PDB file of N, CA, C and O in Angstrom:
ATOM      1  N   UNK A   1     -16.755 -51.611  28.693  1.00  0.00           N
ATOM      2  CA  UNK A   1     -16.650 -52.880  29.386  1.00  0.00           C
ATOM      3  C   UNK A   1     -18.062 -53.408  29.661  1.00  0.00           C
ATOM      4  O   UNK A   1     -18.921 -52.676  30.153  1.00  0.00           O
ATOM      5  N   UNK A   2     -18.288 -54.662  29.343  1.00  0.00           N
ATOM      6  CA  UNK A   2     -19.591 -55.291  29.514  1.00  0.00           C
ATOM      7  C   UNK A   2     -19.784 -55.740  30.965  1.00  0.00           C
ATOM      8  O   UNK A   2     -18.908 -56.376  31.551  1.00  0.00           O
ATOM      9  N   UNK A   3     -20.954 -55.397  31.540  1.00  0.00           N
ATOM     10  CA  UNK A   3     -21.257 -55.823  32.901  1.00  0.00           C
ATOM     11  C   UNK A   3     -21.631 -57.295  32.907  1.00  0.00           C
ATOM     12  O   UNK A   3     -22.287 -57.781  31.986  1.00  0.00           O
ATOM     13  N   UNK A   4     -21.206 -58.008  33.956  1.00  0.00           N
ATOM     14  CA  UNK A   4     -21.605 -59.408  34.040  1.00  0.00           C
ATOM     15  C   UNK A   4     -22.968 -59.496  34.710  1.00  0.00           C
ATOM     16  O   UNK A   4     -23.283 -58.735  35.624  1.00  0.00           O
ATOM     17  N   UNK A   5     -23.758 -60.434  34.238  1.00  0.00           N
ATOM     18  CA  UNK A   5     -25.091 -60.644  34.772  1.00  0.00           C
ATOM     19  C   UNK A   5     -25.085 -61.949  35.555  1.00  0.00           C
ATOM     20  O   UNK A   5     -24.919 -63.013  34.959  1.00  0.00           O
ATOM     21  N   UNK A   6     -25.260 -61.900  36.871  1.00  0.00           N
ATOM     22  CA  UNK A   6     -25.191 -63.121  37.677  1.00  0.00           C
ATOM     23  C   UNK A   6     -26.310 -64.106  37.371  1.00  0.00           C
ATOM     24  O   UNK A   6     -26.246 -65.260  37.795  1.00  0.00           O
ATOM     25  N   UNK A   7     -27.340 -63.671  36.639  1.00  0.00           N
ATOM     26  CA  UNK A   7     -28.457 -64.559  36.338  1.00  0.00           C
ATOM     27  C   UNK A   7     -28.370 -65.169  34.937  1.00  0.00           C
ATOM     28  O   UNK A   7     -29.303 -65.842  34.499  1.00  0.00           O
ATOM     29  N   UNK A   8     -27.285 -64.945  34.249  1.00  0.00           N
ATOM     30  CA  UNK A   8     -27.136 -65.528  32.920  1.00  0.00           C
ATOM     31  C   UNK A   8     -27.316 -67.037  32.992  1.00  0.00           C
ATOM     32  O   UNK A   8     -27.095 -67.663  34.029  1.00  0.00           O
ATOM     33  N   UNK A   9     -27.717 -67.594  31.875  1.00  0.00           N
ATOM     34  CA  UNK A   9     -27.921 -69.036  31.811  1.00  0.00           C
ATOM     35  C   UNK A   9     -26.581 -69.743  31.604  1.00  0.00           C
ATOM     36  O   UNK A   9     -26.394 -70.483  30.639  1.00  0.00           O
ATOM     37  N   UNK A  10     -25.669 -69.500  32.519  1.00  0.00           N
ATOM     38  CA  UNK A  10     -24.351 -70.124  32.473  1.00  0.00           C
ATOM     39  C   UNK A  10     -24.437 -71.528  33.053  1.00  0.00           C
ATOM     40  O   UNK A  10     -25.281 -71.805  33.905  1.00  0.00           O
ATOM     41  N   UNK A  11     -23.570 -72.404  32.591  1.00  0.00           N
ATOM     42  CA  UNK A  11     -23.568 -73.763  33.141  1.00  0.00           C
ATOM     43  C   UNK A  11     -23.369 -73.749  34.657  1.00  0.00           C
ATOM     44  O   UNK A  11     -22.695 -72.877  35.205  1.00  0.00           O
ATOM     45  N   UNK A  12     -23.963 -74.723  35.307  1.00  0.00           N
ATOM     46  CA  UNK A  12     -23.831 -74.861  36.747  1.00  0.00           C
ATOM     47  C   UNK A  12     -23.381 -76.281  37.043  1.00  0.00           C
ATOM     48  O   UNK A  12     -23.918 -77.242  36.493  1.00  0.00           O
ATOM     49  N   UNK A  13     -22.404 -76.401  37.903  1.00  0.00           N
ATOM     50  CA  UNK A  13     -21.934 -77.730  38.294  1.00  0.00           C
ATOM     51  C   UNK A  13     -22.836 -78.276  39.404  1.00  0.00           C
ATOM     52  O   UNK A  13     -23.556 -77.529  40.068  1.00  0.00           O
ATOM     53  N   UNK A  14     -22.776 -79.580  39.585  1.00  0.00           N
ATOM     54  CA  UNK A  14     -23.505 -80.205  40.678  1.00  0.00           C
ATOM     55  C   UNK A  14     -23.062 -79.654  42.019  1.00  0.00           C
ATOM     56  O   UNK A  14     -23.869 -79.497  42.935  1.00  0.00           O
ATOM     57  N   UNK A  15     -21.770 -79.361  42.130  1.00  0.00           N
ATOM     58  CA  UNK A  15     -21.236 -78.811  43.378  1.00  0.00           C
ATOM     59  C   UNK A  15     -21.811 -77.428  43.656  1.00  0.00           C
ATOM     60  O   UNK A  15     -22.191 -77.124  44.786  1.00  0.00           O
ATOM     61  N   UNK A  16     -21.875 -76.588  42.616  1.00  0.00           N
ATOM     62  CA  UNK A  16     -22.452 -75.255  42.804  1.00  0.00           C
ATOM     63  C   UNK A  16     -23.924 -75.370  43.195  1.00  0.00           C
ATOM     64  O   UNK A  16     -24.391 -74.646  44.074  1.00  0.00           O
ATOM     65  N   UNK A  17     -24.656 -76.276  42.547  1.00  0.00           N
ATOM     66  CA  UNK A  17     -26.054 -76.475  42.892  1.00  0.00           C
ATOM     67  C   UNK A  17     -26.180 -76.925  44.347  1.00  0.00           C
ATOM     68  O   UNK A  17     -27.024 -76.428  45.092  1.00  0.00           O
ATOM     69  N   UNK A  18     -25.334 -77.863  44.735  1.00  0.00           N
ATOM     70  CA  UNK A  18     -25.337 -78.349  46.115  1.00  0.00           C
ATOM     71  C   UNK A  18     -25.068 -77.211  47.095  1.00  0.00           C
ATOM     72  O   UNK A  18     -25.762 -77.071  48.103  1.00  0.00           O
ATOM     73  N   UNK A  19     -24.053 -76.395  46.790  1.00  0.00           N
ATOM     74  CA  UNK A  19     -23.695 -75.284  47.679  1.00  0.00           C
ATOM     75  C   UNK A  19     -24.838 -74.275  47.799  1.00  0.00           C
ATOM     76  O   UNK A  19     -25.148 -73.808  48.895  1.00  0.00           O
ATOM     77  N   UNK A  20     -25.462 -73.941  46.664  1.00  0.00           N
ATOM     78  CA  UNK A  20     -26.562 -72.973  46.701  1.00  0.00           C
ATOM     79  C   UNK A  20     -27.766 -73.521  47.457  1.00  0.00           C
ATOM     80  O   UNK A  20     -28.376 -72.810  48.256  1.00  0.00           O
ATOM     81  N   UNK A  21     -28.107 -74.774  47.210  1.00  0.00           N
ATOM     82  CA  UNK A  21     -29.271 -75.335  47.912  1.00  0.00           C
ATOM     83  C   UNK A  21     -29.006 -75.415  49.412  1.00  0.00           C
ATOM     84  O   UNK A  21     -29.921 -75.222  50.213  1.00  0.00           O
ATOM     85  N   UNK A  22     -27.769 -75.696  49.794  1.00  0.00           N
ATOM     86  CA  UNK A  22     -27.415 -75.734  51.216  1.00  0.00           C
ATOM     87  C   UNK A  22     -27.543 -74.340  51.821  1.00  0.00           C
ATOM     88  O   UNK A  22     -28.113 -74.175  52.900  1.00  0.00           O
ATOM     89  N   UNK A  23     -27.012 -73.343  51.127  1.00  0.00           N
ATOM     90  CA  UNK A  23     -27.099 -71.960  51.592  1.00  0.00           C
ATOM     91  C   UNK A  23     -28.554 -71.513  51.715  1.00  0.00           C
ATOM     92  O   UNK A  23     -28.915 -70.790  52.643  1.00  0.00           O
ATOM     93  N   UNK A  24     -29.380 -71.949  50.771  1.00  0.00           N
ATOM     94  CA  UNK A  24     -30.797 -71.570  50.771  1.00  0.00           C
ATOM     95  C   UNK A  24     -31.632 -72.410  51.737  1.00  0.00           C
ATOM     96  O   UNK A  24     -32.796 -72.100  51.992  1.00  0.00           O
ATOM     97  N   UNK A  25     -31.034 -73.467  52.269  1.00  0.00           N
ATOM     98  CA  UNK A  25     -31.758 -74.337  53.183  1.00  0.00           C
ATOM     99  C   UNK A  25     -32.791 -75.216  52.489  1.00  0.00           C
ATOM    100  O   UNK A  25     -33.823 -75.552  53.070  1.00  0.00           O
ATOM    101  N   UNK A  26     -32.503 -75.588  51.234  1.00  0.00           N
ATOM    102  CA  UNK A  26     -33.419 -76.420  50.455  1.00  0.00           C
ATOM    103  C   UNK A  26     -32.988 -77.879  50.487  1.00  0.00           C
ATOM    104  O   UNK A  26     -31.811 -78.189  50.306  1.00  0.00           O
ATOM    105  N   UNK A  27     -33.923 -78.755  50.713  1.00  0.00           N
ATOM    106  CA  UNK A  27     -33.642 -80.182  50.574  1.00  0.00           C
ATOM    107  C   UNK A  27     -33.775 -80.553  49.094  1.00  0.00           C
ATOM    108  O   UNK A  27     -34.291 -79.773  48.294  1.00  0.00           O
ATOM    109  N   UNK A  28     -33.313 -81.728  48.748  1.00  0.00           N
ATOM    110  CA  UNK A  28     -33.459 -82.194  47.361  1.00  0.00           C
ATOM    111  C   UNK A  28     -34.935 -82.297  46.996  1.00  0.00           C
ATOM    112  O   UNK A  28     -35.321 -81.995  45.867  1.00  0.00           O
ATOM    113  N   UNK A  29     -35.746 -82.718  47.937  1.00  0.00           N
ATOM    114  CA  UNK A  29     -37.191 -82.827  47.690  1.00  0.00           C
ATOM    115  C   UNK A  29     -37.797 -81.441  47.420  1.00  0.00           C
ATOM    116  O   UNK A  29     -38.591 -81.279  46.493  1.00  0.00           O
ATOM    117  N   UNK A  30     -37.425 -80.457  48.224  1.00  0.00           N
ATOM    118  CA  UNK A  30     -37.939 -79.099  48.025  1.00  0.00           C
ATOM    119  C   UNK A  30     -37.488 -78.527  46.685  1.00  0.00           C
ATOM    120  O   UNK A  30     -38.269 -77.893  45.975  1.00  0.00           O
ATOM    121  N   UNK A  31     -36.222 -78.756  46.350  1.00  0.00           N
ATOM    122  CA  UNK A  31     -35.713 -78.271  45.066  1.00  0.00           C
ATOM    123  C   UNK A  31     -36.476 -78.928  43.920  1.00  0.00           C
ATOM    124  O   UNK A  31     -36.845 -78.258  42.955  1.00  0.00           O
ATOM    125  N   UNK A  32     -36.712 -80.219  44.018  1.00  0.00           N
ATOM    126  CA  UNK A  32     -37.460 -80.935  42.981  1.00  0.00           C
ATOM    127  C   UNK A  32     -38.857 -80.336  42.813  1.00  0.00           C
ATOM    128  O   UNK A  32     -39.324 -80.137  41.691  1.00  0.00           O
ATOM    129  N   UNK A  33     -39.514 -80.054  43.934  1.00  0.00           N
ATOM    130  CA  UNK A  33     -40.855 -79.472  43.870  1.00  0.00           C
ATOM    131  C   UNK A  33     -40.830 -78.085  43.236  1.00  0.00           C
ATOM    132  O   UNK A  33     -41.682 -77.765  42.408  1.00  0.00           O
ATOM    133  N   UNK A  34     -39.859 -77.266  43.620  1.00  0.00           N
ATOM    134  CA  UNK A  34     -39.742 -75.919  43.056  1.00  0.00           C
ATOM    135  C   UNK A  34     -39.494 -75.940  41.553  1.00  0.00           C
ATOM    136  O   UNK A  34     -40.009 -75.095  40.821  1.00  0.00           O
ATOM    137  N   UNK A  35     -38.695 -76.917  41.093  1.00  0.00           N
ATOM    138  CA  UNK A  35     -38.314 -76.981  39.688  1.00  0.00           C
ATOM    139  C   UNK A  35     -39.240 -77.851  38.840  1.00  0.00           C
ATOM    140  O   UNK A  35     -39.110 -77.906  37.617  1.00  0.00           O
ATOM    141  N   UNK A  36     -40.175 -78.528  39.506  1.00  0.00           N
ATOM    142  CA  UNK A  36     -41.129 -79.360  38.773  1.00  0.00           C
ATOM    143  C   UNK A  36     -40.525 -80.624  38.198  1.00  0.00           C
ATOM    144  O   UNK A  36     -40.921 -81.081  37.126  1.00  0.00           O
ATOM    145  N   UNK A  37     -39.553 -81.194  38.921  1.00  0.00           N
ATOM    146  CA  UNK A  37     -38.902 -82.434  38.482  1.00  0.00           C
ATOM    147  C   UNK A  37     -38.948 -83.441  39.625  1.00  0.00           C
ATOM    148  O   UNK A  37     -39.378 -83.122  40.733  1.00  0.00           O
ATOM    149  N   UNK A  38     -38.500 -84.656  39.341  1.00  0.00           N
ATOM    150  CA  UNK A  38     -38.472 -85.688  40.377  1.00  0.00           C
ATOM    151  C   UNK A  38     -37.241 -85.515  41.275  1.00  0.00           C
ATOM    152  O   UNK A  38     -36.257 -84.881  40.894  1.00  0.00           O
ATOM    153  N   UNK A  39     -37.323 -86.086  42.455  1.00  0.00           N
ATOM    154  CA  UNK A  39     -36.181 -86.080  43.368  1.00  0.00           C
ATOM    155  C   UNK A  39     -35.011 -86.805  42.711  1.00  0.00           C
ATOM    156  O   UNK A  39     -33.859 -86.407  42.880  1.00  0.00           O
ATOM    157  N   UNK A  40     -35.302 -87.859  41.969  1.00  0.00           N
ATOM    158  CA  UNK A  40     -34.242 -88.621  41.278  1.00  0.00           C
ATOM    159  C   UNK A  40     -33.482 -87.733  40.287  1.00  0.00           C
ATOM    160  O   UNK A  40     -32.263 -87.845  40.156  1.00  0.00           O
ATOM    161  N   UNK A  41     -34.194 -86.867  39.604  1.00  0.00           N
ATOM    162  CA  UNK A  41     -33.537 -85.941  38.668  1.00  0.00           C
ATOM    163  C   UNK A  41     -32.584 -85.023  39.421  1.00  0.00           C
ATOM    164  O   UNK A  41     -31.457 -84.802  38.976  1.00  0.00           O
ATOM    165  N   UNK A  42     -33.020 -84.492  40.544  1.00  0.00           N
ATOM    166  CA  UNK A  42     -32.152 -83.625  41.354  1.00  0.00           C
ATOM    167  C   UNK A  42     -30.938 -84.408  41.832  1.00  0.00           C
ATOM    168  O   UNK A  42     -29.828 -83.876  41.841  1.00  0.00           O
ATOM    169  N   UNK A  43     -31.129 -85.656  42.226  1.00  0.00           N
ATOM    170  CA  UNK A  43     -30.008 -86.495  42.649  1.00  0.00           C
ATOM    171  C   UNK A  43     -29.019 -86.696  41.494  1.00  0.00           C
ATOM    172  O   UNK A  43     -27.806 -86.663  41.701  1.00  0.00           O
ATOM    173  N   UNK A  44     -29.528 -86.900  40.306  1.00  0.00           N
ATOM    174  CA  UNK A  44     -28.643 -87.062  39.134  1.00  0.00           C
ATOM    175  C   UNK A  44     -27.848 -85.789  38.882  1.00  0.00           C
ATOM    176  O   UNK A  44     -26.645 -85.841  38.628  1.00  0.00           O
ATOM    177  N   UNK A  45     -28.528 -84.640  38.953  1.00  0.00           N
ATOM    178  CA  UNK A  45     -27.822 -83.374  38.761  1.00  0.00           C
ATOM    179  C   UNK A  45     -26.711 -83.229  39.786  1.00  0.00           C
ATOM    180  O   UNK A  45     -25.623 -82.748  39.469  1.00  0.00           O
ATOM    181  N   UNK A  46     -26.983 -83.641  41.006  1.00  0.00           N
ATOM    182  CA  UNK A  46     -26.023 -83.480  42.097  1.00  0.00           C
ATOM    183  C   UNK A  46     -24.841 -84.435  41.998  1.00  0.00           C
ATOM    184  O   UNK A  46     -23.703 -84.056  42.273  1.00  0.00           O
ATOM    185  N   UNK A  47     -25.117 -85.672  41.603  1.00  0.00           N
ATOM    186  CA  UNK A  47     -24.122 -86.731  41.750  1.00  0.00           C
ATOM    187  C   UNK A  47     -23.476 -87.227  40.464  1.00  0.00           C
ATOM    188  O   UNK A  47     -22.419 -87.855  40.517  1.00  0.00           O
ATOM    189  N   UNK A  48     -24.072 -86.967  39.331  1.00  0.00           N
ATOM    190  CA  UNK A  48     -23.571 -87.552  38.086  1.00  0.00           C
ATOM    191  C   UNK A  48     -23.166 -86.459  37.109  1.00  0.00           C
ATOM    192  O   UNK A  48     -24.031 -85.763  36.578  1.00  0.00           O
ATOM    193  N   UNK A  49     -21.868 -86.293  36.859  1.00  0.00           N
ATOM    194  CA  UNK A  49     -21.411 -85.212  35.982  1.00  0.00           C
ATOM    195  C   UNK A  49     -21.891 -85.356  34.537  1.00  0.00           C
ATOM    196  O   UNK A  49     -21.758 -84.417  33.752  1.00  0.00           O
ATOM    197  N   UNK A  50     -22.442 -86.510  34.176  1.00  0.00           N
ATOM    198  CA  UNK A  50     -22.962 -86.684  32.808  1.00  0.00           C
ATOM    199  C   UNK A  50     -24.282 -85.944  32.619  1.00  0.00           C
ATOM    200  O   UNK A  50     -24.676 -85.650  31.491  1.00  0.00           O
ATOM    201  N   UNK A  51     -24.967 -85.643  33.727  1.00  0.00           N
ATOM    202  CA  UNK A  51     -26.253 -84.959  33.631  1.00  0.00           C
ATOM    203  C   UNK A  51     -26.042 -83.463  33.732  1.00  0.00           C
ATOM    204  O   UNK A  51     -25.429 -82.964  34.676  1.00  0.00           O
ATOM    205  N   UNK A  52     -26.555 -82.765  32.749  1.00  0.00           N
ATOM    206  CA  UNK A  52     -26.405 -81.323  32.689  1.00  0.00           C
ATOM    207  C   UNK A  52     -27.542 -80.655  33.469  1.00  0.00           C
ATOM    208  O   UNK A  52     -28.708 -81.023  33.324  1.00  0.00           O
ATOM    209  N   UNK A  53     -27.198 -79.702  34.269  1.00  0.00           N
ATOM    210  CA  UNK A  53     -28.205 -78.949  35.010  1.00  0.00           C
ATOM    211  C   UNK A  53     -28.757 -77.886  34.060  1.00  0.00           C
ATOM    212  O   UNK A  53     -27.998 -77.060  33.553  1.00  0.00           O
ATOM    213  N   UNK A  54     -30.067 -77.898  33.814  1.00  0.00           N
ATOM    214  CA  UNK A  54     -30.644 -76.935  32.867  1.00  0.00           C
ATOM    215  C   UNK A  54     -30.352 -75.491  33.261  1.00  0.00           C
ATOM    216  O   UNK A  54     -30.305 -75.153  34.444  1.00  0.00           O
ATOM    217  N   UNK A  55     -30.160 -74.656  32.262  1.00  0.00           N
ATOM    218  CA  UNK A  55     -29.893 -73.245  32.506  1.00  0.00           C
ATOM    219  C   UNK A  55     -30.987 -72.568  33.296  1.00  0.00           C
ATOM    220  O   UNK A  55     -30.715 -71.671  34.094  1.00  0.00           O
ATOM    221  N   UNK A  56     -32.233 -72.992  33.084  1.00  0.00           N
ATOM    222  CA  UNK A  56     -33.343 -72.379  33.812  1.00  0.00           C
ATOM    223  C   UNK A  56     -33.253 -72.679  35.309  1.00  0.00           C
ATOM    224  O   UNK A  56     -33.595 -71.832  36.133  1.00  0.00           O
ATOM    225  N   UNK A  57     -32.797 -73.870  35.659  1.00  0.00           N
ATOM    226  CA  UNK A  57     -32.626 -74.235  37.067  1.00  0.00           C
ATOM    227  C   UNK A  57     -31.485 -73.421  37.664  1.00  0.00           C
ATOM    228  O   UNK A  57     -31.604 -72.890  38.768  1.00  0.00           O
ATOM    229  N   UNK A  58     -30.381 -73.325  36.929  1.00  0.00           N
ATOM    230  CA  UNK A  58     -29.237 -72.537  37.393  1.00  0.00           C
ATOM    231  C   UNK A  58     -29.655 -71.083  37.615  1.00  0.00           C
ATOM    232  O   UNK A  58     -29.310 -70.481  38.631  1.00  0.00           O
ATOM    233  N   UNK A  59     -30.389 -70.532  36.670  1.00  0.00           N
ATOM    234  CA  UNK A  59     -30.833 -69.140  36.762  1.00  0.00           C
ATOM    235  C   UNK A  59     -31.756 -68.951  37.969  1.00  0.00           C
ATOM    236  O   UNK A  59     -31.618 -67.976  38.707  1.00  0.00           O
ATOM    237  N   UNK A  60     -32.690 -69.875  38.169  1.00  0.00           N
ATOM    238  CA  UNK A  60     -33.618 -69.769  39.300  1.00  0.00           C
ATOM    239  C   UNK A  60     -32.877 -69.837  40.627  1.00  0.00           C
ATOM    240  O   UNK A  60     -33.145 -69.039  41.526  1.00  0.00           O
ATOM    241  N   UNK A  61     -31.949 -70.777  40.762  1.00  0.00           N
ATOM    242  CA  UNK A  61     -31.196 -70.897  42.018  1.00  0.00           C
ATOM    243  C   UNK A  61     -30.365 -69.654  42.288  1.00  0.00           C
ATOM    244  O   UNK A  61     -30.283 -69.187  43.424  1.00  0.00           O
ATOM    245  N   UNK A  62     -29.753 -69.122  41.245  1.00  0.00           N
ATOM    246  CA  UNK A  62     -28.963 -67.905  41.421  1.00  0.00           C
ATOM    247  C   UNK A  62     -29.857 -66.723  41.800  1.00  0.00           C
ATOM    248  O   UNK A  62     -29.469 -65.879  42.607  1.00  0.00           O
ATOM    249  N   UNK A  63     -31.056 -66.668  41.212  1.00  0.00           N
ATOM    250  CA  UNK A  63     -32.001 -65.602  41.556  1.00  0.00           C
ATOM    251  C   UNK A  63     -32.464 -65.747  43.005  1.00  0.00           C
ATOM    252  O   UNK A  63     -32.554 -64.757  43.731  1.00  0.00           O
ATOM    253  N   UNK A  64     -32.758 -66.983  43.427  1.00  0.00           N
ATOM    254  CA  UNK A  64     -33.145 -67.225  44.816  1.00  0.00           C
ATOM    255  C   UNK A  64     -32.036 -66.770  45.756  1.00  0.00           C
ATOM    256  O   UNK A  64     -32.298 -66.174  46.800  1.00  0.00           O
ATOM    257  N   UNK A  65     -30.795 -67.059  45.373  1.00  0.00           N
ATOM    258  CA  UNK A  65     -29.652 -66.675  46.196  1.00  0.00           C
ATOM    259  C   UNK A  65     -29.548 -65.148  46.301  1.00  0.00           C
ATOM    260  O   UNK A  65     -29.309 -64.611  47.383  1.00  0.00           O
ATOM    261  N   UNK A  66     -29.729 -64.457  45.175  1.00  0.00           N
ATOM    262  CA  UNK A  66     -29.674 -62.991  45.197  1.00  0.00           C
ATOM    263  C   UNK A  66     -30.809 -62.409  46.043  1.00  0.00           C
ATOM    264  O   UNK A  66     -30.603 -61.445  46.780  1.00  0.00           O
ATOM    265  N   UNK A  67     -31.998 -62.991  45.937  1.00  0.00           N
ATOM    266  CA  UNK A  67     -33.112 -62.526  46.760  1.00  0.00           C
ATOM    267  C   UNK A  67     -32.782 -62.671  48.243  1.00  0.00           C
ATOM    268  O   UNK A  67     -33.031 -61.769  49.042  1.00  0.00           O
ATOM    269  N   UNK A  68     -32.221 -63.818  48.590  1.00  0.00           N
ATOM    270  CA  UNK A  68     -31.866 -64.082  49.988  1.00  0.00           C
ATOM    271  C   UNK A  68     -30.806 -63.099  50.473  1.00  0.00           C
ATOM    272  O   UNK A  68     -30.884 -62.596  51.594  1.00  0.00           O
ATOM    273  N   UNK A  69     -29.817 -62.828  49.626  1.00  0.00           N
ATOM    274  CA  UNK A  69     -28.742 -61.907  50.000  1.00  0.00           C
ATOM    275  C   UNK A  69     -29.254 -60.494  50.228  1.00  0.00           C
ATOM    276  O   UNK A  69     -28.650 -59.721  50.971  1.00  0.00           O
ATOM    277  N   UNK A  70     -30.370 -60.157  49.586  1.00  0.00           N
ATOM    278  CA  UNK A  70     -30.920 -58.812  49.749  1.00  0.00           C
ATOM    279  C   UNK A  70     -32.058 -58.776  50.766  1.00  0.00           C
ATOM    280  O   UNK A  70     -32.808 -57.803  50.835  1.00  0.00           O
ATOM    281  N   UNK A  71     -32.182 -59.857  51.561  1.00  0.00           N
ATOM    282  CA  UNK A  71     -33.143 -59.872  52.645  1.00  0.00           C
ATOM    283  C   UNK A  71     -34.559 -60.283  52.267  1.00  0.00           C
ATOM    284  O   UNK A  71     -35.481 -60.124  53.067  1.00  0.00           O
ATOM    285  N   UNK A  72     -34.743 -60.803  51.073  1.00  0.00           N
ATOM    286  CA  UNK A  72     -36.066 -61.239  50.640  1.00  0.00           C
ATOM    287  C   UNK A  72     -36.220 -62.749  50.824  1.00  0.00           C
ATOM    288  O   UNK A  72     -35.242 -63.496  50.820  1.00  0.00           O
ATOM    289  N   UNK A  73     -37.454 -63.169  50.983  1.00  0.00           N
ATOM    290  CA  UNK A  73     -37.748 -64.589  51.134  1.00  0.00           C
ATOM    291  C   UNK A  73     -38.179 -65.144  49.785  1.00  0.00           C
ATOM    292  O   UNK A  73     -39.294 -64.887  49.331  1.00  0.00           O
ATOM    293  N   UNK A  74     -37.302 -65.901  49.148  1.00  0.00           N
ATOM    294  CA  UNK A  74     -37.610 -66.441  47.825  1.00  0.00           C
ATOM    295  C   UNK A  74     -38.799 -67.406  47.878  1.00  0.00           C
ATOM    296  O   UNK A  74     -39.476 -67.611  46.870  1.00  0.00           O
ATOM    297  N   UNK A  75     -39.049 -67.986  49.028  1.00  0.00           N
ATOM    298  CA  UNK A  75     -40.164 -68.948  49.145  1.00  0.00           C
ATOM    299  C   UNK A  75     -41.520 -68.258  49.062  1.00  0.00           C
ATOM    300  O   UNK A  75     -42.534 -68.914  48.825  1.00  0.00           O
ATOM    301  N   UNK A  76     -41.549 -66.936  49.255  1.00  0.00           N
ATOM    302  CA  UNK A  76     -42.821 -66.215  49.195  1.00  0.00           C
ATOM    303  C   UNK A  76     -43.299 -66.011  47.757  1.00  0.00           C
ATOM    304  O   UNK A  76     -44.445 -65.625  47.526  1.00  0.00           O
ATOM    305  N   UNK A  77     -42.418 -66.270  46.800  1.00  0.00           N
ATOM    306  CA  UNK A  77     -42.803 -66.163  45.396  1.00  0.00           C
ATOM    307  C   UNK A  77     -43.397 -67.506  44.985  1.00  0.00           C
ATOM    308  O   UNK A  77     -42.680 -68.492  44.813  1.00  0.00           O
ATOM    309  N   UNK A  78     -44.701 -67.526  44.834  1.00  0.00           N
ATOM    310  CA  UNK A  78     -45.351 -68.782  44.470  1.00  0.00           C
ATOM    311  C   UNK A  78     -45.073 -69.109  43.011  1.00  0.00           C
ATOM    312  O   UNK A  78     -44.614 -68.251  42.257  1.00  0.00           O
ATOM    313  N   UNK A  79     -45.345 -70.326  42.616  1.00  0.00           N
ATOM    314  CA  UNK A  79     -45.148 -70.748  41.235  1.00  0.00           C
ATOM    315  C   UNK A  79     -45.973 -69.877  40.297  1.00  0.00           C
ATOM    316  O   UNK A  79     -45.502 -69.511  39.220  1.00  0.00           O
ATOM    317  N   UNK A  80     -47.184 -69.547  40.690  1.00  0.00           N
ATOM    318  CA  UNK A  80     -48.049 -68.717  39.850  1.00  0.00           C
ATOM    319  C   UNK A  80     -47.445 -67.328  39.718  1.00  0.00           C
ATOM    320  O   UNK A  80     -47.363 -66.794  38.612  1.00  0.00           O
ATOM    321  N   UNK A  81     -47.020 -66.734  40.834  1.00  0.00           N
ATOM    322  CA  UNK A  81     -46.400 -65.410  40.776  1.00  0.00           C
ATOM    323  C   UNK A  81     -45.132 -65.433  39.951  1.00  0.00           C
ATOM    324  O   UNK A  81     -44.862 -64.493  39.203  1.00  0.00           O
ATOM    325  N   UNK A  82     -44.343 -66.503  40.076  1.00  0.00           N
ATOM    326  CA  UNK A  82     -43.102 -66.598  39.328  1.00  0.00           C
ATOM    327  C   UNK A  82     -43.388 -66.621  37.829  1.00  0.00           C
ATOM    328  O   UNK A  82     -42.685 -65.978  37.050  1.00  0.00           O
ATOM    329  N   UNK A  83     -44.417 -67.358  37.430  1.00  0.00           N
ATOM    330  CA  UNK A  83     -44.796 -67.382  36.005  1.00  0.00           C
ATOM    331  C   UNK A  83     -45.223 -66.007  35.536  1.00  0.00           C
ATOM    332  O   UNK A  83     -44.833 -65.565  34.455  1.00  0.00           O
ATOM    333  N   UNK A  84     -46.034 -65.318  36.357  1.00  0.00           N
ATOM    334  CA  UNK A  84     -46.493 -63.983  35.989  1.00  0.00           C
ATOM    335  C   UNK A  84     -45.315 -63.013  35.859  1.00  0.00           C
ATOM    336  O   UNK A  84     -45.258 -62.220  34.919  1.00  0.00           O
ATOM    337  N   UNK A  85     -44.399 -63.081  36.787  1.00  0.00           N
ATOM    338  CA  UNK A  85     -43.224 -62.202  36.773  1.00  0.00           C
ATOM    339  C   UNK A  85     -42.382 -62.473  35.542  1.00  0.00           C
ATOM    340  O   UNK A  85     -41.917 -61.540  34.889  1.00  0.00           O
ATOM    341  N   UNK A  86     -42.178 -63.758  35.217  1.00  0.00           N
ATOM    342  CA  UNK A  86     -41.288 -64.107  34.114  1.00  0.00           C
ATOM    343  C   UNK A  86     -41.895 -63.783  32.755  1.00  0.00           C
ATOM    344  O   UNK A  86     -41.165 -63.707  31.767  1.00  0.00           O
ATOM    345  N   UNK A  87     -43.215 -63.591  32.675  1.00  0.00           N
ATOM    346  CA  UNK A  87     -43.861 -63.271  31.409  1.00  0.00           C
ATOM    347  C   UNK A  87     -43.832 -61.778  31.103  1.00  0.00           C
ATOM    348  O   UNK A  87     -44.118 -61.372  29.977  1.00  0.00           O
ATOM    349  N   UNK A  88     -43.495 -60.971  32.078  1.00  0.00           N
ATOM    350  CA  UNK A  88     -43.479 -59.516  31.897  1.00  0.00           C
ATOM    351  C   UNK A  88     -42.292 -59.108  31.067  1.00  0.00           C
ATOM    352  O   UNK A  88     -42.103 -57.921  30.803  1.00  0.00           O
TER     353      UNK A  88
END
C-alpha cells in the first residue's frame, strides 16, 4: 500500500487556501509576500475558480500547516533559508 504524502503537488481550491491561511494567521498581503506574488493574484486565487493555485503554493501552505501542527514557527524560515533547504 502506497503512503500518502500531504505535501504532494495536489490541486488546492481557493477555499482550502483560505482555510489554511486563516489557520496560519496569514493575511492576503502576507501570503502574497511569502509567495512572491501580488495581493491581486492572491485575491484571484481566493475568489475566482478560473484561476489555478500553483502546486508550489499549495505545497508551501501545506508544509507551513504541518510545521505549525508540530509546534514550529513557519515564519522563522526566511526566504533565503527556504531556498537553501529546497535545494538540498
